[in-house]
Residue, then its C-alpha position, 0 to 999 in steps of 0.5 A: m500500500l502507498p502511505e499517505l503522503r500529502p504532497i504539496w502542489a507548487d504551480t507558482p514562483d512562490g511555490v517553486r521558491r518554497a520547494a527550493s528553500a526546503c531542499a536547501a534547508v535539509g542539504r540532502f533531498a530527492l528529485d524526479t521528473e516526469a515527461d509526456s514522451l508517450h503522449s506527445y512528439f515534442h516531449k517536455v518536462c511536466l512534473i518536477q518532484v522533490s522531497a525534502g525531509s517530510q515535505h514532498f513537493v510536486v512542481d508543475p512547470l507548465p504554467l510558469q516561465p523557465a526563469d521561475l524555476d531557476p531558484l530550484w535549479r540553483v539549489v540542484a546545482n550546488p555541489a554542497l548539497t546532495v541530490v538523490m535520484h533513481g535511474a537519473d540518465y533521462d532526467v539529467r538530459i532532459i533538465d539540461r535540455d529544457y532548462g540548461a540545469r545541472v546536477g551538482r552532487l548526485e546519488d543515483t539509487q539505481i547505480m548503487a543497487q547495480l554496484l551491489g549486484e541486485e538483479r532487479t533495480g527498478l524503483a518499483h521493485l526496490l521500494e516494495r522490497e525495502f519498504g512494502v510500498e506498491l506503486d500502482k502500475r496503471h499509472q506508468r503510462a499516464d499523460w503527465g501533460a494533462r491537466p488537471l491531474a487527478p489526486e491519485l496521479v499526484a500521489y503516484a508522482a510524489a511517491d517516486t521521490a518520497f522514499l529515495i533518501e531512505l532507500a539511498q541510505r540503506l544502499h549506501d551502508r551496504l556498499e560501505a560493507l562491501g567497500r564499494r562506496s567510492w565506486a558509486i561516487e565515481e559512477c554518479a559523478r560521471l552521470a551527473a556530467v551528462r548533457h543533452e545532445e541532439a540526435t543526428p537525423d538518420p535518413l535510414a530511420f525508417e528501416r528500424v520499423k519491424g518488418a521493413r527490411a523484408l520490403k524491396g523496391r517500390a514497397r520500400d519506397r512506399l514505406h519510406e514515403l509513409y514514414c516521412w508522412r507520419d513524421e510530418e503529421s506527428r510534428r504538426l499535431d505534437l503527437p507521438p508517431f504511433k498515435v498517428l499511424g502504427n508500425r504494423p498497418m504502415i508495413e501493410l499499406a507499404a507492402v499492398p496498397p489499398e485501392g481506395t478509402a474504403e479498402l484502406a479503412r478495413v486494413p487492421g489498425i486503420g479504421p474509418r476515422f483514419a480513412r476519413r481524415w487522412g485517407g486521400e493523402v495517404l493513398r496519394r503518397l502510396e500511388h507516387p512515393r518518392g525514391a527511398p534513400q539507398h544504403r551507402r557503402a560502409q567503410h568497414a575497419s580491418p578485422p581484428s587480427a589473430t593476436e587481438r582476438r587472443r588478447l580480447q579472449r584473455l581480457v573477457e575471461v579475466r573480466d568475467e572471472v572478477a565479475a562472477r567473484l563480486g556478484l556483478q554483471p560483466g558489462l558493468v565491471c568493464p564494457r566490452a567496447t572498453l575491452q576491445a579498445i585495450a586488445a587493439a591498443p599495443g602494449a599492456g599498461s599503455a593499452l589500459n591508458a589508451a582505452g580510457l580505463s580508469g578509476w575503480r575499474r582500473e584498480l579492480l582490473g589494471e594488474s590482472f589485465v596487464a598480467a593477461l596481456t603479457e602472458p605468452s601466447 
């Protein structure tokens, strides 16, 4: 059951200042955001939840000017204060994108759980296990941009931060007992430094639709045409693409174009409403598709040499043995891309430097990696 939290709704500049003051006063507070990525094309921050001591604020940024939130972002960026978050990668990027905001000192409870070797690190699972708190899964796909929000949705949003401070303390104590607390500090600092980067447009993005690779010739051209039209319409209406046209009917239309609007309406996933609204334009595009972009011939790197393959195999064996001993996921201990970079670089110790192996991973693996790289073939 979810205990009564009595969250404070803050949708004025004064409310934001109250939330910021509460966070600054306690020195260690929890933060989360909710966006409307499932309900809009241009997704945005719709809620900012903060928990400071026994106070739980749900800040509504939608009626506010970006500058109205500056008091809160100044507190969040203060390195003398600690911001506790869970799975903060998306949140860090989106507050940077929308507000230019930074997290000064981050504690991420998901990172902490991963470094403890937890198999399940989702917040809902951890809250239920640690506190017996069950989050209502019905609200996971809620439209956070809708107003007014139902009281149960506000309470659900507040629960995302209400227990984070205590959760972080429990995980902190376990990490200390294992001697891994410094690992979490390093990983959290790295995550706090992440910034939003605009994705580079990919002219071949339409081929990521399931079933696209089976289409050839004109069918491939039609799929590309529909994909581009869907994106244009989604932007115009600020809707996620799947709410304009689903992937499965898009593949079917590209493969076998209907003869008219009546036949279009009978395609599974289309229906009469779509046919009335968009039928004429979709049929026109299917009849006269522009040519889809062709694949560029990739410049393939030289395949690894036999020596590099042997070096990589030794590194993988060392990494996996250490991960098993610690009860951690191998990819967390050292990503495969780093192993490949080490194997491809000349030397032993210099190879670790060239691949950027540093911090706790260097301390944990450095000597064993060097020994594996210098042992005779």
